N, C-alpha and C positions, 0 to 999 in steps of 0.2 A: 720381756719383763713379765713375771707372774704377778697378777693383781688379785687381791681379795677386797671386796667391796662390802662395807658394813655401814649401818646407820645406828645412831643412838638418840633416843629421846631423853635428854639429860635430866628432865624433871622426874624420871623414873628411877634414877640412881642416887638415892639419898643417903645410903650407908657410908660409913667412913671408908675411904679408898675404893668404893664400889666402881667408879669410873675407871680408875687405874687397873684394878684387878680384872675387870672385863677386857680392857684393851690388852693387858699383858697376856691374857689367855688367847686372844686373837693373834697376837704377835708370836707367841710360842708355837701355836699351831701352824702358822705360816712359815716359821723358821724350820719346822720339821718337814714341811712339804718338799718332796723331791720329784715326784712324777704322778701322772694321772692318765687314765684312758677312759674315753667316752665314745663308744662305738668304734669307728675307724680313726678317730682323732686321738693322738697321744701327745703328751707334753712331758718333756724330760729335761731336768736341770743340766745346764751346760750346753745343750744343743738347741732346745726350744726357747730357753730364757737364761739370762745371766744375772738378773736382779729380781728382787721381790718388793712389792709395794702394798701397803694397806691403805685403802682409800676410806676415809671416815666422813660420813655426812652427818652434820648436826644443824639444828634449826638456828636461824639468826636470832640474836638477842636472848638466847636461852643459856642456862648454865651459870652457876655461881663462880666466884673468883677461885674458890677451892677446887671446883670441878675442872676449871680451865688449867689450874696448876697440876692436877692429876693428868690431864691430857698432855701437857708439856713434859711431865715426868715420863709418860709412856712413849712420847716421841724420842726422848733420849734413850730409853730402854730399847726401842726399836732400832735406832742407829747403832747401838752397841751390839746388836744381833744381826746387823746387815739388812735390816728391813727399813725401807723408806716409808714415811707416813705422810699422806696428803690429806688435809682437812678441807672438806667442801661444805661451805655454809649455804644452807638451803632455806627457802621460805616455808 
């Protein structure tokens, strides 16, 4: 599994669709990812991993109903693009 880990401070995303648009950008970038090399380590789609996941950390008790709706919309968008999204609620 190829994993991208991101965090969002939801109070900083006040514009209309700001949360969704940010997450969509992360999803699109991960969807385009096929391989990478760092020193002697290389990762290649199909041999090193067969699925992609975006892990998103958000603070507990933060975010409006609208922002959580945008997150849910982004989860559906991710699934439509073969990207799994895991939400981690942190303190």
